[in-house]
Structure formats: structure tokens, C-alpha cells
C-alpha positions as CSV (number, residue, x, y, z in Angstrom):
1,M,11.7,-19.0,6.5
2,F,9.6,-16.1,7.7
3,F,10.8,-14.3,10.8
4,A,7.7,-12.2,11.5
5,R,5.8,-13.4,14.6
6,K,2.9,-15.7,13.7
7,P,-0.1,-16.8,15.8
8,A,1.0,-19.2,18.5
9,V,-2.4,-20.8,19.1
10,L,-3.9,-23.4,16.8
11,P,-7.2,-22.6,15.1
12,T,-10.2,-24.8,15.6
13,R,-12.0,-26.7,12.8
14,D,-14.6,-24.0,12.7
15,T,-12.1,-21.1,12.5
16,A,-9.6,-22.7,10.1
17,L,-9.4,-21.5,6.5
18,P,-11.7,-23.5,4.2
19,G,-9.0,-24.7,1.7
20,R,-9.9,-26.4,-1.5
21,S,-11.1,-29.7,-2.9
22,A,-8.2,-30.2,-5.4
23,P,-4.5,-30.6,-4.5
24,I,-2.2,-27.8,-5.2
25,G,0.5,-28.3,-7.8
26,T,3.8,-29.9,-6.7
27,A,7.0,-31.3,-8.4
28,A,6.9,-34.3,-10.7
29,A,10.1,-35.8,-9.6
30,H,12.5,-35.8,-6.6
31,F,15.2,-33.3,-7.5
32,V,18.0,-35.4,-6.0
33,N,17.2,-39.0,-6.9
34,G,14.8,-38.5,-9.8
35,R,12.1,-40.8,-8.4
36,P,8.4,-39.8,-9.0
37,L,7.6,-37.5,-6.1
38,E,4.2,-39.0,-5.5
39,A,5.4,-42.6,-5.7
40,A,3.9,-45.1,-3.3
41,A,6.2,-47.0,-1.0
42,P,7.7,-50.1,-2.6
43,A,6.7,-53.5,-1.1
44,G,8.5,-54.0,2.2
45,F,9.2,-50.3,2.7
46,D,7.7,-48.1,5.4
47,T,6.6,-44.5,5.7
48,A,7.1,-42.0,8.6
49,V,6.3,-38.4,8.9
50,F,8.3,-35.8,10.9
51,G,7.9,-32.1,11.7
52,L,11.0,-30.4,13.0
53,G,10.7,-26.8,12.0
54,C,11.4,-25.3,8.6
55,F,11.0,-28.2,6.1
56,W,13.8,-27.0,3.8
57,G,16.6,-28.1,6.1
58,A,14.6,-30.9,7.7
59,E,14.1,-32.7,4.4
60,R,17.9,-32.6,3.6
61,V,18.6,-34.4,6.9
62,F,16.5,-37.3,5.8
63,W,17.3,-37.5,2.0
64,Q,21.0,-37.8,3.0
65,T,20.4,-40.8,5.2
66,K,21.2,-44.3,4.0
67,G,18.1,-46.4,3.6
68,V,15.8,-43.5,2.8
69,W,14.2,-44.1,-0.6
70,L,12.2,-40.9,-1.0
71,T,11.5,-37.7,0.8
72,R,8.8,-35.1,0.2
73,V,7.7,-32.0,2.1
74,G,4.2,-31.0,2.9
75,Y,1.7,-29.9,5.5
76,A,0.0,-32.1,8.1
77,G,-1.8,-32.0,11.4
78,G,-4.3,-29.3,10.6
79,F,-7.8,-28.8,9.4
80,T,-7.6,-26.9,6.0
81,P,-7.7,-29.3,3.0
82,N,-5.0,-28.8,0.3
83,P,-3.6,-25.6,1.9
84,T,-1.1,-23.3,0.2
85,Y,2.2,-22.3,1.8
86,E,0.8,-18.8,2.4
87,E,-2.2,-20.2,4.1
88,V,-0.1,-22.4,6.4
89,C,2.1,-19.5,7.2
90,S,-0.9,-17.4,8.3
91,G,-1.3,-19.8,11.3
92,Q,-5.0,-20.3,10.3
93,T,-4.8,-23.9,8.9
94,G,-3.5,-25.8,11.9
95,H,-0.8,-27.6,9.9
96,T,2.8,-28.0,10.7
97,E,5.6,-28.3,8.1
98,V,6.5,-32.0,7.7
99,V,8.8,-34.3,5.8
100,E,7.3,-37.6,4.6
101,V,10.0,-40.3,4.6
102,I,9.8,-43.5,2.7
103,Y,12.5,-45.9,3.9
104,N,13.8,-49.4,3.6
105,P,13.7,-50.9,7.2
106,A,16.3,-53.4,6.2
107,E,18.8,-50.5,5.8
108,V,17.5,-48.0,8.4
109,T,15.1,-48.6,11.3
110,F,12.3,-46.4,12.4
111,A,14.1,-46.0,15.7
112,E,17.2,-44.7,13.9
113,L,15.0,-42.2,12.1
114,V,13.4,-41.0,15.3
115,K,16.9,-40.6,16.9
116,L,17.9,-38.5,13.9
117,F,14.6,-36.5,14.2
118,L,15.1,-35.8,17.9
119,E,18.7,-34.9,17.6
120,S,18.3,-32.6,14.6
121,H,16.0,-30.0,16.3
122,D,15.0,-28.8,19.7
123,P,11.7,-30.6,20.5
124,T,11.1,-28.5,23.6
125,Q,10.3,-25.2,21.9
126,G,6.6,-25.4,21.4
127,M,5.2,-23.4,18.5
128,R,8.7,-22.5,17.1
129,Q,12.1,-23.6,16.1
130,G,14.7,-20.9,16.9
131,N,13.9,-17.8,15.0
132,D,11.0,-19.5,13.1
133,V,7.9,-18.7,15.2
134,G,4.4,-20.0,14.5
135,T,2.3,-23.1,14.7
136,Q,3.7,-24.4,11.4
137,Y,7.1,-24.9,13.1
138,R,5.9,-27.1,16.0
139,S,7.6,-30.4,16.5
140,A,5.6,-33.4,15.4
141,L,6.0,-37.1,14.9
142,Y,3.2,-38.9,13.2
143,W,3.2,-42.7,13.2
144,T,1.8,-45.0,10.5
145,T,1.9,-48.4,12.4
146,P,1.3,-49.5,16.0
147,A,5.0,-50.5,16.2
148,Q,6.0,-47.0,15.2
149,E,3.8,-45.6,17.9
150,Q,5.4,-47.8,20.6
151,T,8.9,-46.8,19.5
152,A,8.0,-43.1,19.2
153,R,6.5,-42.9,22.6
154,E,9.3,-44.8,24.3
155,M,12.1,-42.8,22.6
156,V,10.4,-39.4,23.2
157,G,10.1,-40.3,26.9
158,T,13.7,-41.4,27.0
159,Y,14.9,-38.3,25.3
160,N,12.9,-36.1,27.7
161,A,14.8,-37.8,30.6
162,E,18.1,-37.3,28.8
163,L,17.4,-33.6,28.3
164,A,16.5,-33.2,32.0
165,A,19.7,-35.0,33.0
166,A,21.7,-32.6,30.8
167,G,20.2,-29.6,32.5
168,H,17.5,-28.6,30.1
169,R,14.6,-27.1,32.0
170,A,12.0,-27.4,29.3
171,S,10.2,-30.7,28.5
172,V,9.6,-32.2,25.1
173,T,6.5,-30.6,23.3
174,T,6.5,-32.9,20.3
175,E,3.0,-33.7,19.0
176,L,2.6,-37.5,18.9
177,A,-0.3,-38.7,16.8
178,P,-1.5,-41.2,14.1
179,C,-0.5,-39.9,10.7
180,P,-3.1,-37.5,9.4
181,D,-3.5,-36.4,5.8
182,V,-0.2,-35.1,4.4
183,Y,-0.7,-32.4,1.7
184,L,2.3,-32.0,-0.5
185,A,3.9,-28.6,-0.6
186,E,4.4,-26.6,-3.8
187,G,7.1,-27.7,-6.2
188,Y,9.6,-25.1,-5.3
189,H,9.7,-26.3,-1.7
190,Q,10.6,-29.9,-2.6
191,Q,14.3,-30.6,-2.1
192,Y,14.8,-26.8,-1.7
193,L,18.3,-26.9,-0.4
194,A,19.4,-29.2,-3.3
195,K,18.2,-26.5,-5.7
196,N,19.5,-23.6,-3.5
197,P,22.6,-24.9,-1.7
198,H,23.1,-21.6,0.1
199,G,19.4,-21.2,1.1
200,Y,18.1,-20.7,4.6
201,C,18.3,-23.7,6.9
202,G,17.0,-23.4,10.5
203,I,17.9,-26.9,11.6
204,G,19.8,-27.2,14.9
205,G,19.7,-29.6,17.8
206,T,20.2,-29.5,21.5
207,G,23.5,-31.3,21.5
208,V,22.0,-34.1,23.6
209,S,22.1,-37.6,22.2
210,C,19.1,-39.9,22.2
211,P,19.7,-43.6,23.0
212,L,18.3,-46.2,20.7
213,P,15.8,-48.7,22.3
214,P,16.3,-52.5,22.1
215,V,16.0,-53.8,18.6
216,R,12.5,-55.0,17.6
217,A,10.5,-55.4,14.4
218,Q,8.9,-52.2,13.0
């Protein structure tokens, strides 16, 4: 969203902005499907969290996917509690922009979501995605279960090999970690491209396909 060059080095816990104790305001409902934005996952559904650059375009990739029940954008992986967008964009919170995805595993598997994630951006670019430069645009995959971790690590390794075979010289830089706190972004960021169909979208993949692993329970 912002094209000015941002710090490309993550802050430490001691140098990060202090943030605040109360959450910032967000939207009440999902603009596309009308569900409460802060709804908990229904029984039998799972949650996954992905960072693939600007969350405006990234969220649309997931809300358009069959089996996804709810999407919401926010900030994760940093130190500052309840950050604002401006604070995240300063590079001084440590967060990356993420999409939190609640999905029905009977309709779409976690592996299928990881495939979509890997193919929808370039996970080799480090602290950027295309023209979007800064720590808040780094690639990240945060798992919520041990089964998700196993699948994520396997698929990222496989995709790294596929990229190398296709002639890509850079390796995958995706941050892989247990799901940290996700702080929901301001209301105007939620489902931004549904509200602004001609708005900026920085999503773009490598053109290399990611194979699915053998089917197993998530």
C-alpha cells in the first residue's frame, strides 16, 4: 500500500513501540458474507493464519475460496500489543500483515490453503512483496495445530525444491512459527477490495505450482 522504503530489520522487544492495552476498533461484520467479524470458529472448523504481502489482496484470495467460512485481516508476529496500521507501517512493531482464515476442513484442507498461499505470492523476497517494501510485508505461515505444522514444513520444503528446479535462485524466506497473537486491523482494512473493487492489490505469484502432499487428517 505504501511504496516508500521502510526499515528492513525487525525491532527487538526492547526497541519495539509500546502499543496499548485495549484493542483498536475494527468492523462489526464481514462485508462480504455478513458474519460477525470476531466470531469464533464453529465446532469442527479450523483456523490458519497467512502473511503474503499487502493484506488487501491477500484476504480476497481466501474469502473467494470454497470452504472458507470467515476471513479477517490483522497484524501478527511482532511485539507491540494492539498496534495501529501506522505503527505497523513504521517497521517498529515487528508485525507482518496477515489474513486469519476460518475454514471447514470437510470442504477445503489446510494443505489446499497452503498451496493457495504459496502460489499467490513470491515467498522468496524476504522483507517485501514486489513494490511493497518493509517488515510488515514478509511472508509468514503461522500454524494452530501440530498437524498444520507438519504439513506447512513439508509443503514449504517441497515448494523450495520446485522453485529451484524451475530456475529460481532465491530460497523461500517464509516465517514458519506457532500462531502468535493476531491483532485485528482497523475496520476500513477489512475486506478492503470488496468495498473498493478497483483498489490496490499487490498479489502476484511466481508461476510455479506447489504439489499437494499425501492426504492426511488435519
